[in-house]
N, C-alpha and C positions, 0 to 999 in steps of 0.2 A: 878423576876428582873423588877424593875420599869423603865418605859420608860422616856427618857429625856423630860422635859416640853417644849412645843412649845413656842419659844420666839416671842414676837410681833415685827413686822417690823415697828418701829416707824418712820424712815425717809419716808417710803412709806405712812404710815398712815397720817402723817402731810401734805404730798403733796396732799393726797386724800381729806382731809377735806376742802381744799380750794374751791372745787366745791360745797360743802354743803353751804358755805357762799354765793356764787353767787346766788343760788336758792332763798334764803331768801331775799337777798338785792334787787334783781329785782322785785320779787313778791310783797313785801311790798311797794316798791317805787311806784308801780302802783296806790296805794291808794291816793297818792298825785297827780299823773298824771290825774286821773279821774276828780276831781273838776277843775283842771287847764284847761284841754281840753274842759270841758263843757263851760267855759266862753270864752276861747280863740277862739274856733271854733263855738260859738253860738249853742250849742247842748242842747237837753233835757237830763234828767237823764238816760233814756234808752239808748240814743245814746252814752253817755259817758261810760256806762257800757260795751260797745262793746270791750273796752280794756281788761276787764276780759274774755270776750267771746273768743277773738282771742288768748289770752295767754293760757287759760286752755283747749281749744279745741285742741290745738297743742299737749298737753300731750296724749290725746285720740288717735289722728291720729298717733303719733309716736309709741305708744305702740301697736296699731293695726297693723301697718306696720311690726314691729318686730315679732309679733305673726304670721302674715300671712307668712312671709319669713321662719320662723322656722317651721311652719306646712307643708309648701311645701317641705322643704329640709330634714325634719325629725331631724333637729339639732337645739339646742338653738343658734341663730345667735350671740347674744352678747358673749356667752361662746366660740363659734367657733372663732370669731374675737379675743377674749381675752379681759378681762375687761380693761386693760391698753389702748389698741388701741381704744376700744369703747368710753372711756372717752375722748381720744384725738379727735376722730371724732366728738363727741358731742360738745366739746369746740370750735372746728373750725367752726362747723355749727352755734353755738351761736354767734361767731365772725362775721359771714356773716350777721346774723340778726342785730347785732349792726351797721354794715355798711349800711344795708337797712334803719335802723332808722335815721342815719345821713343824707342820701339822702332825705328821706321823710321830715325831719325837715327843711332841706335847701329849699325844694320845697314847704314847708308849706301845705302838703297834709296829712289829718287825716287818710285816708284809707291806705296810705303808712306806717304810723306809726303803724297801726294795723298789717300790713303785717310783718313789722320788728319785732314786739313783738312775732308774731306767729313763725317766724323762730328761734328767740332766745329760745323760749320755746320748739320748736321741738328738738333743741340740748339738752335742759335740760332733755327731756324725755329719750333720749339715755343715758345721764350721770346718771340719777337716776336709770335706769334699771341695770346699771353696778355697781354703787357705793356701794349700800347696800350689795350685796353678796361679793363684792371685799373687803370691810372692814372686813367681817367675815373671809375671806381667809388669811388676813394679820397677823394671830396669832392663838392662841388656840381657837378652835370653842366654847369652854365653856365660854370664855370671849368675844365672838363676840358681844353680846348685849351691852357691855360697849363701844366698838369701834363705834357701830352704834349710841349709845346715845351721844357719844362725837361729832360725826358729826351733830346730831340733835341740840346739844347745840350751835355749831358754826353757824348752819343754823339760829337758833333763834336770835343769835347776829346780823346776817345779816339783819333779819327782823326789828331789833330795830334801827339800824343806817341807813338803806335804806331810810326811810321817811325823816330823817334829811338831808342826803346828797342831795336827789332829791329836797327837799324844798329849800335848799341853791342854787342849780343849777337853779331852776326856778325863785326864788324870791330874791336871793342875801341875804345880811345881813340887808335889810330894816326891820324896826320894824313891819310894816304891809303894805300890798299892797291890795287895795280894788279890788273887783271883776270887777269893771268897768275899773280899770287900767290894768288888765291882758292883754287885747287885744293889749295894746301898748307896752308890754314887748318884748324884743328881745330874740330869742330862741338860740342865739349863745352859751349860757352856757350849754344848753341841748346837743348841738353838741359836746362840749368839754367833757361833762359827758360820752356820748356814745363812743367818741374816746378813752377815758380812759378805759371804760368798755371793749370795743373791744380789746384794747391792752392787758388788763389783761387776757382776754380769750386766746389770742394767747400766752402770756407769760406762762400761766398755762399749755397749751398744750405742749409748748416747754419744760417746767419743767418735765412733765410726759415722754415725748419722750426721753430726754437726760439723765434722771435719771436712773442709773444702779441699784439703790436700789429698784426701783419699778418693781416687777415681771410682766410677761406678763398676768398672770391670765387666761390662756386658760383652758376652761372646756368643753371638747367634750362630753357633756351629751346628750343622745338621748332625743328627745322631743315627748311626747305622741301625737298621732294624734287626732284631734278634728275638722274634716272637716265640720261637720254639724254646730258646734258652729261658725266656721269661716264664713261659708256661711250666717248664720243668722246675724253675726256682720257686714258683708259687706252690706247686704240688709238694716240693721238698719242705717248704715252710709249714704247710698244713700238717705234714707227717711229723715234723719237729714239734709242732704244737701238741699233737696227739701224744708225743713222748713226754713233753714238759709239763702238761697239765697234771698228770698223776704224780709227777715229781714234786710239783709245787704243793699239791694237796698233802703229800706225805710229810712235808716239813712241819705241819701242825701237830703231828704226833708227839706226845710227851714221852720221850725215850726213857725217862727215869721210872716210868710206871710199867715198863715191859720186862718180862722174864727173858732168860737167855735164848730160848727157842723163838719167842716172838721177835726179839731183836735180830736174830739171824734171818728170819723170814723178811723183815723190813729191809735189811741190808741187801738181800737177794733181789727184792722187788725194785729197789732203787737202782742198783748197778745194772739190772736188766734193761731198764728204760734209758739209762745213760749210754750204755753200749749201743743200744738200738738207735739213739740219736746220732751217735758217731757213725754208725753204718749208713744212716740216711744221708748224711753229708758226703761221705766217701762214695756211696753208691750213686747219688745224684750227680756229682761232678763227673765220675767216670762214665756214667750212662750218657751224659751230654756230649762228652768227648768222642765216645765210640760212635754215637749217632751222627755227630758232625763229620766224622771221617767217611761215613757212607754217603752222606749228602749234606754239604756245607750250608746250603741255603736255609736261612732262618735261625742258624746257630751263632752267627756273629763270631766274636773272639774265641768262643769255645772250640773252634776248629784247630787252634794252635796248641800243640803239646806243651810248649814252654809255659803257656798261661795256665793250663790245667794243673800241671805239676807245681807251678808257682802259687796257685790258689791253695793247694794243700800245704805248701811251704809257709805261706802267711798264716794259715789256720794253725799250723804246728808251732810256728815261731811265737805268735802272740800268746798261744796257750801255754807254752813252757815258760815264757817270760813272766806271765802273771802267776802261774801255778807255783813257781819257786818262791816268789815273794809272799804270796798269800798264805802258804803253808809254813812259812818260816817261823812265825810266832808260836805255832803249836810245837814245832820241832825243838825250839829253844827251851821248852818247859820240861823236856826229858832230863833226868838226873845226869846222864852222860854228856848233856849239852849245857849244863849250868843251872838247871832248875829255875829258870827266869820266870818272873811274873809278867802278865800282859803289859804292865806299865813300864817294864824294863827293856822291852824289845825295840823301842823306837830307834836307837842308834844303829842297830843291826839292819833293820828294814831300810833306814835312810842310807846306809852304806851299800845295801844291795841295789836300790834304785839309783843311788849316786854312781854306782859302777857303770851304769848305762851312760851317765854324763861323762865319765872319764873316757870311755871309748868314743863317744860322739864328738867330744872336743878334739880328740886326736884325729878322728876321721875327717874333720873339717879342715885340717891343715893343708890337704892337697889343693883346695880351691884357691889358696893364696899364691900358688905357683912358686913356692920356695924351691931352691935348687941346692944340690950338694950338701955342704956342711950345715948350712942354715936349716935345711929341712931335717937333717939328722938330729940336730940339737932340739928343734921344735918337737919332734916326735918323742923325744925323751922328756923334755921339760914340761910340755903342756899336760900330759896325763898326771904328772906328779903335782902340778899346780891344782888340777881338778881334785885330786885326792886330798890335798891340803885344804881346799875350800870345804869339802864335805866334813873333814875333821873340825874345821873352824866353826862352821855354823852350828854343829852339834855341841861343841864345847861352850860356845856363847849361850846356848840354851840351857846350860847347866848339866850336860850329860858327861859321864866318865867314858872317854874314848880310848883309854889305855889298852883294853883288850883287843883293839883293832889297829894299833900302830903297825904291827908286823904284817898286816894285810898288804902293805906296800910291796912285799915280795911277789904277790899275785899280780899287782899292777905292772911290775917289771917283766913278768912273764908275758903279759898282754902286749907290752911295748915290743918285746921280741917277736910276737906274732904279727904285729903291724909291719915290721921290717921284712918278714918273710912274705907278707901278702902282696907287697908292691903295687897297691892301689888297683888290683885286678879283681873284679867282683866274684868270679867263679872261684878263683884261688883264695880270696878273702873268706868266702863262705865255707870253703872246704877246710881251711885252717882253723877258723873260729868254731865251726861245727865240731871238729875233732877235739879242740880245746874244751868245748862244753861236755862232750862224751867223757873225756878223761877226768875232768873235774867232778862230774856227777858220780863216776865209778869210785874215785878216791873218797868222796863224801859218804857213799854207801858202805865202803869197806873200812871206814874209820869212825872216830867219834871225837868229841871235845873240840878244841880250837882248830885242829887240822880239818875236820869235817865241816865246821862252820865256815872256815875260809874257802873250802872247796865249793860249798853250795853258794856262798856269796859270789864266787867267781863265775857262776852262771850269768850274772849281770854283765860281767866283762865280756863273756862269750856272745851274749845277745846284742850288745851295744851297737855293733856295726852291721847287723844282719838285715834290718829292714831295707835300707837303700840297695844292698846287694841283691836281695831277693826280688825287689820291685824292678830293678833295672833288667835283670836276667829274664823276668817274666813277660815284660811288655816289648822287649826288643823284637823287631820284625813283624809287629802287628799292623803297621801301616794305618789305614783309616779306622781300624778297630782299637787303636791305642787308648782312646778315652773310655771306651766301653770296657776294655780289659782292666783299666785302672779301677773302674767301678766294681767289677767282680772281685778284684783283690781287696778293696776296702770292705766288702761284705764278709770276707773271710776273717776279719777281726773277731768274728763269732767264736773262733777257737778259744778266746779268752773267757768265754761263757760256758764252754763244755769241758775242756781239759782240766781246769782247776777243780770243778766238782767231782770229776772222775778220780782225781788224785785224793780229794777229800774222802770219797767213799772207800777207796782202797786203804786209806789210813785208818778208817774205822774197822776194816777187816784185818789188815796185816800189820798195822802200826805206822805211825807218821814217818819214821826214818826209812823203813823199807819202801814206802809209797813213792819215794823219789826215783824208783826204777822207771816211772813214767817219763821223767826228764831225760834219762839215758836214751829211751826209745825216740823221743822227739828230736834230740840233737843228732841221733843216728840218721833219721830221715833227712834232716836239713843238710847233713854232710853228703848223703846219697843224692839229693836234689842237685847239689853243686856239680857232682860227677855226671849225672844224667843229662842235665841241661846243656852242658858243654858239648856233649856228643850230638844232641838234638840240633843245636844252633849251627854246628859245623856242617851237618847235612843240608841246612838251609843257606850254606855259603856265608854265614855270619861269623866274623872273627870275634869271639867272646872276649878276648883280651883288649879289644879296641873300644869296648863299651865304657861310657863315662858313668860313674856311680852318682846317682842323684836321689834325692828324697830323704825324708826322715819321718820317724813316727814317735 
């Protein structure tokens, strides 16, 4: 007797994917805030990058707090609350962050804006922890990947229009605003933007709360103990705080009053603490793994090499994805890159984040079980439709997109990479990692349109990496799978450390040359694909049989 197929709860699913949109909208909008704040508050590139630092560090803190609470209670806290309540709590927390942003903007305090973004992202951390498993729960588990990928597609649409909306809020409809004129701008539109965002957070929370179609999503699953891993993470966090406090204090320094020697000393001071923070993360992870190899008890998921290397891969992936976009505005101000003003970079930032949408829409094709010529046609047409959507929404907002028309050739290269990848996660990561390395090297060795297209192609390279890394990292973890997922979410911290490191390098060696960071990051991601295939083979796991799931 065949069992009834599990129907997808579409009303609940459509309600859920609204939160995916928020993550992308706010995160990509930060790429416009960074160059704006640099000139409005007289900051250097490193100081402006503290926006990313505050935003992505919140993901780490949020995930760590949830893991700590779960480890102490022996229950998955988000599952215990229920996915529905967890998302409501997360949305209300983000609404508080929007309120803090409004107060900070009214008071004209940069540190307050950083705090506001931190609170918004803390809410996002809780939402993201609940949303991915919740989307799988809303129907047949076999089609869970399609629902997660739908959320990813909506997230990417948010990243595409976020820079456009934020640019309109900051600069209005003026054709161009010079960087010198930025200081004279009124911030009242930013207040209106965050009033709108805050109200949307509250409205989404109300939608979840009052909707009878959205199930509670309670999952009282026991959580495996990992007290040694928790202790190490807490120590690591305290050491990171010791590194970050002097970094935060240094942002208050007025760099315009320093002579060359004092400026060099400040640069050395900052880079020292940033590198130290990086060492703390790498050292903490590898110490945990090596200790777990000697005695697995108390270390939980840390005993698996694929997870440890995967944590570093997520750290690197989020770091490079954010760093490329966040430093793009400063790069485009160079004479050899067009001498653009901060108000003119919106279309390029939108195209960069939109490149992730192009890849994710193409990556979602496999879940529809298309075969033969139908799949071939879809793999060609869908990325081109996504590219046309990015052009369309920018043109509708009054932007000149002619300089980006020929970027379609980069999209065609990505389509070729999809055909070579054959839906295999290790192979996909290897090919797209190599694509990223080549694109960044081309960007470093050239200038003008060729280099701009090359750096924008970093978005195409990143687009499909999250699900591949996630799948390869948690396969074979068994009862530690949920815990391993929590560790991976913590490593979104990379978005808070790698961009400021590139920002500091740009203050020392120039913004163009600082993109060497991206080469190193894509190099590690390619290496991870090679190493994890061998590791899983030793565990008798066929890496080519893994189904790619998940989206960021």
